[in-house]
VOSEGU-432764 format. One record per residue (C-alpha): residue in one letter; x, y, z. Coordinates in steps of 0.25 Angstrom, whole numbers, plus 2048, in hexadecimal, padded with zeros to 3 digits. Layout:
N
AXYZ ...
//
This chain:
65
M705FA3818 L704F98823 Q70AF8E819 N718F9581B I718F9482A G71CF8582A I71FF7D837 P72BF8583C G723F9283B L717F8B843 I721F8684D L726F9484F V719F9A850 L715F9085B V722F93863 I71FFA2862 A711FA0867 L716F97872 I720FA1876 I716FAD876 F709FA687C G70FF9C884 P70BF8D885 S6FFF9088E K6F8F99884 L6FAF91877 P6EFF8787A E6E5F9387C I6EAF9A870 G6E8F8D868 R6DAF8A86D A6D6F9886A F6DCF9785C G6D5F8A85A S6C7F8F85E T6C9F9B855 L6CCF9384A K6C0F8984D E6B7F9584D F6BCF9B840 K6BAF8D839 K6ACF8C83E S6A9F9A83A T6AFF9882C R6A7F8B82A E69AF9282E L69DF9D824 V69FF93819 S693F8B81C D68AF9881D D690F9C80F E68DF8E809 S67FF8E80F K67CF9B809 K681F977FB D678F8A7FC D66CF92800 E66FF9C7F4 N670F907EB K663F897F0 S65BF967EE S661F997E0 V65DF8B7DC T64FF8C7E1 Q64CF997DA 
//
């Protein structure tokens, strides 16, 4: 879906955002989006590492039995 946007589409979205929110709000919105994305990535990494550690524990217990 995002592959169809292209550079002109991104520029259009940025101009519309600038018109709607104004230049003073855009940095705040960017920071909020960045921190949200950072938290999402952190949570995803934790979930993946938890799943991997559970699989490792299961494999170790099945080998020792």
